C-alpha positions in Angstrom: 98.8 -0.6 100.0 100.0 1.4 96.8 97.6 3.3 94.4 97.7 4.7 90.8 96.7 7.9 90.2 93.8 8.1 87.9 91.9 10.6 86.5 87.9 11.5 85.1 89.4 13.4 82.0 92.4 12.8 79.8 95.2 10.3 79.7 94.8 8.7 83.3 91.6 8.4 82.0 92.4 4.8 80.8 94.5 3.5 84.1 90.8 4.7 86.3 88.6 2.8 83.9 91.4 -0.2 83.8 91.9 0.2 87.6 88.2 -0.1 88.3 87.7 -3.4 85.5 90.6 -4.3 87.2 89.0 -3.9 91.3 92.8 -2.4 92.0 93.2 0.3 94.2 92.9 4.3 92.3 92.5 7.4 93.2 91.6 10.4 91.5 93.0 13.9 92.2 89.2 14.7 93.8 86.9 12.1 95.9 86.7 9.2 93.4 88.4 6.0 95.3 88.5 2.4 94.6 90.1 0.1 97.0 90.7 -3.5 98.3 89.6 -4.5 101.1 90.9 -7.7 102.2 90.1 -7.9 105.8 86.2 -6.6 104.6 84.8 -4.1 105.0 82.7 -2.2 107.4 79.4 0.1 106.9 79.8 1.6 110.0 79.9 5.6 109.3 78.9 5.1 106.5 75.0 4.5 106.5 74.2 8.3 107.4 75.3 8.8 103.8 73.0 5.8 102.7 69.6 5.1 103.0 66.3 2.7 101.9 67.9 -0.3 100.0 70.9 0.8 99.6 72.2 1.1 103.2 70.7 -2.6 104.0 72.8 -4.4 100.9 75.1 -2.3 103.0 74.9 -3.3 106.1 74.1 -6.9 104.6 77.6 -7.1 102.9 79.5 -6.1 105.9 82.9 -8.3 106.0 81.9 -9.5 102.8 82.8 -7.5 99.8 86.1 -7.6 98.6 86.5 -4.5 96.5 84.4 -0.7 97.7 84.3 2.6 95.1 83.2 5.5 97.1 82.7 9.4 96.5 83.3 11.8 99.1 83.9 8.7 101.6 79.9 7.6 100.3 80.0 4.2 98.7 79.1 4.0 96.0 79.7 0.5 94.7 81.7 -2.5 95.8 82.0 -5.8 94.6 81.6 -9.4 97.1 84.0 -11.4 97.0 82.2 -14.5 95.5 82.3 -11.2 92.4 78.9 -9.7 92.5 78.5 -5.8 91.7 76.4 -4.3 94.1 75.6 -0.1 92.5 74.2 2.1 94.8 71.0 3.2 93.3 71.0 6.9 94.9 72.0 10.2 93.4 73.6 12.6 95.0 75.7 15.5 94.3 76.3 16.4 90.1 80.3 15.0 90.9 78.8 11.9 92.8 76.5 10.8 89.8 79.5 11.5 86.9 81.2 8.6 89.4 78.9 6.7 89.4 79.0 6.9 85.5 82.2 4.8 85.8 80.6 1.9 87.6 80.0 -0.1 84.8 83.8 -0.8 84.3 83.4 -2.8 87.6 
């Protein structure tokens, strides 16, 4: 799957925002990625990154996720096949918190 290159700042920011809004494959030169998951999405290996209700929500959604946004390989949001959007409430690093600020575009 081809992926667009977006940016947190500058001209690439609009590419990033549009790709997130349209659930397209996108990545920044850093750690933010949005990826379509035609075969669903497995939480295996990710659950240690999330805790509490966020970890439970990811496990419950397994196999029904159509699009996932990760920051440093940690899922920070996903879109279910039925269109439901889940945004992780946990906060992580300063950079990941900035990435979470883009999630209102989902």
